[in-house]
C-alpha positions as CSV (number, residue, x, y, z in Angstrom):
1,X,13.2,-13.5,13.3
2,X,10.7,-10.6,12.8
3,X,11.8,-9.5,16.5
4,X,15.6,-8.9,15.1
5,X,14.3,-7.1,12.4
6,X,12.2,-4.4,14.1
7,X,15.2,-4.0,16.2
8,X,17.1,-3.2,13.0
9,X,14.3,-0.6,11.8
10,X,13.9,0.8,14.9
11,X,18.0,0.9,15.0
12,X,17.6,2.9,11.2
13,X,15.2,4.9,12.5
14,X,17.4,6.4,15.5
15,X,20.2,7.2,13.3
16,X,18.3,8.6,10.6
17,X,17.1,11.5,12.9
18,X,20.5,11.2,14.8
19,X,22.6,12.5,11.1
20,X,19.4,13.9,10.1
21,X,19.6,12.3,7.1
22,X,17.4,9.0,6.4
23,X,20.0,6.1,6.5
24,X,19.1,3.8,3.8
25,X,18.5,6.1,1.4
26,X,20.2,6.0,-2.2
27,X,21.3,10.0,-2.8
28,X,21.5,9.1,-6.1
29,X,17.4,8.3,-6.9
30,X,16.3,10.8,-3.8
31,X,18.1,13.7,-5.8
32,X,15.9,12.6,-9.0
33,X,12.4,12.0,-7.9
34,X,12.4,14.1,-4.4
35,X,14.7,16.8,-5.3
36,X,14.0,17.9,-8.9
37,X,10.6,20.0,-9.4
38,X,10.6,18.5,-13.3
39,X,6.7,16.9,-13.1
40,X,5.9,14.9,-15.6
41,X,4.9,15.5,-19.7
42,X,1.6,13.3,-19.8
43,X,-1.4,13.5,-17.8
44,X,-3.0,10.3,-17.5
45,X,-7.4,10.0,-18.0
46,X,-8.9,7.1,-16.0
47,X,-12.4,6.5,-15.0
48,X,-11.6,7.3,-11.4
49,X,-9.3,10.0,-11.8
50,X,-10.9,12.5,-14.4
51,X,-8.3,15.6,-14.2
52,X,-10.5,19.0,-15.1
53,X,-7.7,20.8,-17.0
54,X,-4.7,19.7,-18.4
55,X,-1.1,21.7,-18.7
56,X,0.0,22.9,-22.2
57,X,2.3,20.5,-23.8
58,X,1.3,18.1,-21.9
59,X,0.1,14.6,-23.8
60,X,-2.9,13.2,-23.0
61,X,-3.3,9.1,-22.0
62,X,-6.7,7.8,-21.5
63,X,-6.6,4.2,-19.5
64,X,-9.5,2.1,-20.2
65,X,-10.6,-1.8,-19.0
66,X,-11.6,-2.4,-22.4
67,X,-10.2,-1.7,-26.2
68,X,-12.7,1.0,-27.7
69,X,-15.5,-0.8,-29.7
70,X,-15.2,2.0,-32.1
71,X,-13.2,4.7,-32.9
72,X,-13.8,7.4,-31.0
73,X,-12.8,11.3,-31.2
74,X,-11.2,13.4,-29.0
75,X,-13.5,17.7,-28.0
76,X,-11.4,20.2,-26.3
77,X,-11.3,24.1,-26.7
78,X,-7.9,26.1,-26.6
79,X,-10.5,29.2,-25.0
80,X,-9.4,29.9,-21.5
81,X,-11.7,29.7,-19.6
82,X,-14.4,26.8,-20.7
83,X,-17.5,28.8,-21.3
84,X,-20.3,27.1,-22.7
85,X,-19.7,29.1,-25.9
86,X,-16.8,28.0,-26.0
87,X,-18.7,24.4,-26.6
88,X,-19.6,25.2,-29.9
89,X,-16.1,26.2,-31.2
90,X,-14.7,23.0,-30.1
91,X,-12.4,20.9,-32.5
92,X,-12.4,17.1,-32.7
93,X,-9.5,14.5,-33.3
94,X,-9.0,10.9,-34.3
95,X,-6.4,9.3,-31.3
96,X,-4.2,8.8,-34.0
97,X,-3.3,12.9,-34.4
98,X,-5.5,13.3,-37.5
99,X,-8.3,15.9,-37.4
100,X,-11.8,14.8,-37.4
101,X,-14.2,15.1,-40.4
């Protein structure tokens, strides 16, 4: 059976190359995910992926392996570019969106 599958994939690739379009492509899905330049409205932060900047208007999702044991506070500065002086005027916010005291 693997030989039949491999031969079918080969034929599919030959046809795709000849037609200059991937044979098994679903056009609606291709248009939605490959052609549109609309990016995600959310930025993910993990210990292995720590973005240095987050675009204006994007939401930040922090992903950890365990739930936080204490109520964490987020600190940020709206000044551009970030500098040492900017950390003196940073803002804090609790995860639920209320300002930290």
